[in-house]
N, C-alpha and C positions, 0 to 999 in steps of 0.2 A: 338572819343569823349574823352574828358579829364576825368581824374579820381581823386578822393580825397583819401588821406591817412589820416585816423582818428586814433588818438592815445589817449587812456585814461590816464590822468595825475593825476586825483584826485578821491577819493573814492565817491561812491554814498550813503554811510551810512549817515543817517540823512537827506537825500534829499527827495524830493517828490516822490510819487509812479510813476507818469508819467515820471519823469526823469530816474528812475531805469528801467522802462519798455522800454524807448527809447534807453538807453545804450544796453540793451539786444537785442533789435530789430536791432541795428547796428552790433551786433555780438561781443560786448565788455563785458568781464566777470570780468576782474581784471585790476589793475593799470599796465600800461606798454603794454597792449594788443594793437595791431594795426590791422586795416582792410583797404582794398582798395575797394572803392565803386565807381560806375559810378557817374559822376557829374550831378545829376538830381535834379529837384526842390523838390522832396520828401525827398531826402537825405539831401539837404541843410536845409530843415525845421527841420529835426531831429537833425542835428548838431547845429542849432540855439537854440533848446530847451536845449541842454546840453553844450553850448559853454563854460561855466565856468569849466567844468570837462574834456574837451578834447582839443587837438591841431589838427589843420587841415593843410595839405600841399597838393598842387596840384602836381600831378604826370602825366607825359606824357607816 
């Protein structure tokens, strides 16, 4: 199964609470943090919620 590398590029300060919670659920704590997650619908939904704060790359 393919994987997604999610990297936080912008701060969550001033954002909505659900966006801050989503970043934390993804495992991102600060700008520059990266995590590799399975490409699943749940993760895609979380990435969509914070798309303006993160960049996403597909990793094999």
